FIMILO-374186 format. One line per field, with one value per residue (C-alpha): residue in one letter; x, y, z. Coordinates in Angstrom, 3 decimals. Layout:
BEGIN
r A,... $
u X,... $
v Y,... $
w Z,... $
***
This chain:
BEGIN
r M,K,Q,I,P,N,L,P,P,F,H,A,K,R,G,C,A,G,C,L,V,Q,C,V,L,A,L,A,F,G,L,V,V,V,A,V,V,C,V,I,V,A,P,W,G,F,Y,L,G,G,N,F,H,L,F,A,H,W,E,G,W,G,V,V,H,E,P,E,G,D,Y,V,V,R,V,Q,I,F,P,R,L,R,G,N,R,G,M,S,L,S,G,P,S,V,N,G,S,G,D,V,C,S,P,H,G,E,M,Y,R,G,L,R,L,T,G,G,F,L,N,R,G,I,G,V,H,T,D,G,Q,P,F,S,F,S,L,A,E,R,L,N,F,L,G,T,N,S,Q,T,R,L,N,I,G,F,R,G,A,W,H,N,P,D,L,V,M,D,E,R,G,S,F,R,S,A,F,N,P,D,G,T,M,Y,A,S,D,P,S,K,R,P,S,R,G,E,P,V,P,V,T,F,R,E,G,S,R,G,D,F,E,A,A,C,A,T,A,A,A,A,A,K,K,R $
u 46.767,43.331,42.783,40.915,37.789,37.557,35.245,33.090,34.470,33.361,31.194,30.603,26.939,26.014,24.031,20.738,22.449,24.831,21.940,20.103,23.138,23.520,19.844,20.090,23.212,21.593,18.509,20.629,22.621,19.399,18.084,21.324,21.133,17.534,18.458,21.348,19.108,16.530,19.181,20.284,16.936,14.417,16.065,12.755,11.363,13.286,11.743,8.044,6.110,9.167,10.834,13.678,12.739,15.289,13.386,12.068,8.357,5.503,2.573,-0.530,-4.306,-7.197,-10.979,-13.464,-16.697,-19.739,-23.477,-23.668,-20.651,-16.882,-14.579,-11.099,-8.313,-4.801,-1.916,1.690,3.662,6.997,9.031,8.471,11.957,11.044,10.207,6.929,5.871,2.101,1.641,-0.013,1.839,5.001,6.816,8.242,5.938,4.991,3.385,2.281,-0.799,-3.824,-6.872,-10.349,-12.694,-16.364,-18.685,-20.041,-16.651,-16.296,-12.623,-11.149,-7.521,-4.538,-5.607,-2.970,-1.724,-0.364,0.267,2.921,3.945,2.846,6.180,9.581,12.728,11.052,14.329,14.565,11.846,8.332,6.479,3.909,4.278,1.043,0.432,-2.247,-2.848,-5.497,-6.415,-7.864,-8.597,-6.246,-7.384,-8.289,-6.538,-8.786,-9.268,-13.022,-13.374,-11.865,-15.200,-16.610,-13.618,-13.254,-11.369,-11.040,-8.778,-7.211,-5.552,-3.924,-0.493,1.968,1.647,4.186,3.752,0.372,-0.945,-3.918,-6.238,-9.768,-11.233,-12.268,-15.890,-14.936,-16.597,-20.072,-19.310,-17.675,-20.069,-23.827,-25.670,-25.775,-21.973,-21.704,-19.522,-21.304,-21.173,-24.044,-24.183,-21.067,-23.040,-25.361,-22.633,-23.512,-21.716,-18.989,-20.091,-18.653,-15.045,-14.788,-11.645,-9.431,-6.168,-3.760,-1.615,1.348,0.349,0.587,-1.745,-2.779,-3.881,-5.889,-7.567,-8.525,-9.993,-11.934,-13.441,-14.400,-16.078,-18.040,-19.208,-20.361,-22.267,-24.193,-25.486,-26.965 $
v 56.959,55.605,51.891,49.993,48.484,44.737,43.585,40.481,37.431,37.095,34.103,33.320,32.876,29.559,30.114,28.431,26.645,24.920,23.756,22.454,20.484,18.950,17.957,16.376,14.458,13.249,12.107,10.318,8.593,7.460,6.022,4.135,2.672,1.538,0.014,-1.926,-3.232,-4.332,-6.164,-8.053,-8.663,-8.747,-9.248,-10.603,-7.064,-6.101,-8.961,-8.900,-9.836,-11.481,-8.318,-6.390,-3.033,-0.402,0.160,-2.681,-2.270,-3.352,-1.259,-2.614,-2.621,-5.035,-5.109,-6.783,-7.593,-7.305,-7.234,-3.451,-2.830,-2.933,-1.878,-0.899,-1.477,-0.066,-1.271,-0.356,-3.120,-2.755,-5.168,-4.655,-4.388,-4.428,-8.121,-9.981,-8.755,-8.628,-10.709,-14.108,-15.059,-17.116,-15.695,-12.264,-9.322,-6.414,-3.050,-0.283,1.626,1.315,3.023,1.725,3.227,2.256,1.546,5.093,6.759,7.305,7.171,5.736,6.823,6.261,2.881,1.063,-2.212,-4.976,-8.614,-11.046,-14.462,-17.768,-19.538,-18.779,-18.824,-17.650,-16.668,-14.005,-15.086,-15.317,-16.936,-19.415,-18.241,-17.882,-14.291,-12.270,-8.694,-6.380,-2.774,-0.685,2.921,4.285,4.638,8.129,9.780,8.132,4.856,5.261,4.126,0.676,-1.072,1.231,1.867,0.269,-3.014,-5.530,-8.528,-10.500,-13.924,-15.778,-16.251,-14.673,-15.954,-13.739,-11.154,-10.992,-11.399,-13.780,-13.552,-13.367,-10.806,-13.349,-12.204,-9.025,-6.620,-7.836,-7.004,-3.654,-2.224,-1.899,-3.370,0.128,0.442,2.812,1.909,0.300,2.822,1.752,-0.259,-2.486,-5.220,-5.441,-5.502,-7.967,-11.302,-11.977,-13.208,-15.748,-14.941,-13.026,-13.515,-10.551,-10.353,-7.526,-6.466,-4.140,-0.588,3.063,5.426,6.726,3.236,2.962,6.340,5.391,2.055,3.860,6.259,3.351,1.497,4.603,5.192,1.594,1.861,4.894,2.847,0.187 $
w 21.583,21.131,21.630,18.978,20.586,20.648,17.944,18.317,16.532,12.939,12.125,8.512,7.777,6.299,3.168,2.357,-0.522,1.899,4.095,1.048,-0.110,3.348,3.417,-0.024,0.947,4.177,2.269,-0.324,2.414,4.105,0.854,0.295,3.803,3.272,-0.098,1.436,4.210,1.612,-0.402,2.711,4.434,1.569,-1.844,-3.139,-2.894,-6.035,-8.058,-7.145,-10.267,-11.802,-13.114,-11.525,-9.957,-9.057,-5.797,-3.634,-4.291,-6.545,-7.734,-9.424,-9.629,-10.055,-10.487,-8.146,-10.009,-7.753,-8.687,-8.150,-10.385,-10.411,-7.570,-8.717,-6.196,-6.339,-4.148,-3.447,-1.734,0.101,2.224,5.944,7.400,11.087,11.337,11.682,15.090,15.285,12.144,12.097,8.947,9.217,6.207,5.358,5.942,3.706,4.192,1.901,0.866,-1.356,-2.833,-3.624,-6.198,-5.815,-8.776,-8.523,-8.396,-4.629,-3.805,-0.599,-0.604,1.627,2.994,5.003,3.522,5.764,4.958,3.851,2.601,4.067,3.649,5.129,3.044,-0.143,-1.794,-4.461,-6.853,-5.408,-8.300,-6.938,-3.356,-1.292,-0.304,1.489,2.598,3.986,3.231,6.034,6.791,9.392,12.970,14.085,17.041,19.651,17.776,17.829,14.211,14.749,14.180,11.486,9.209,5.788,6.105,3.260,2.711,-0.123,-0.379,-3.231,-4.739,-7.114,-10.657,-12.346,-13.590,-11.792,-8.278,-8.514,-5.491,-4.147,-1.757,0.885,0.662,2.504,0.061,0.950,4.566,3.809,1.221,0.868,-2.151,-3.699,-3.621,-0.656,2.315,5.251,8.107,10.351,13.576,13.632,15.422,12.420,9.790,6.979,6.866,4.380,0.973,-1.408,-2.330,-5.604,-7.742,-8.576,-10.492,-9.730,-12.659,-12.524,-13.399,-12.461,-10.657,-14.072,-15.104,-11.896,-12.425,-15.976,-14.841,-12.112,-14.643,-16.911,-14.026,-12.983,-16.553,-16.852,-13.547,-14.823,-17.757,-15.531 $
***
């Protein structure tokens, strides 16, 4: 009588659909955890600008009027949930990203936003609270662009629904009179100018792109 050979144990193959479902569930769980942390640590993040947002963030844009034309600046602001380490501000910190469009349409994208509130204990509603942030190009792998990268700053306060600020004179140090970014000898970088007011209003990337196109068209007519 012939013996039936032992067959290797059968393992059911997990389909791609199952892996996809698990990934989606893991992502959803992570988002829920982040949302809960925001509610506990930074409830004000849901009310930036005075209106409730489903996600703890604020997105807007503003125009800096300089002699060579208009710079359009877009920002996305999120609560920084890892504390204030490395910040000189005493209140809650923020991070995010931003873009700058020059008068001639050059686009500086993916700038890193860091900043925060001056006061502690700001509560849920931030209207009237002093606020400042900076936008800077990210350091390269070796950090060799630390002195030559684009770096601009803003200070002001929330006046809901807007963020009313000035650019601390940083544009005169960051850009040449023709609207191009200063990229020469860092030791000869121009001094800061007089602060120029700028009001950030809530708006989408599409609004920012449209304002950038308008500014570039106006610069061509100069």
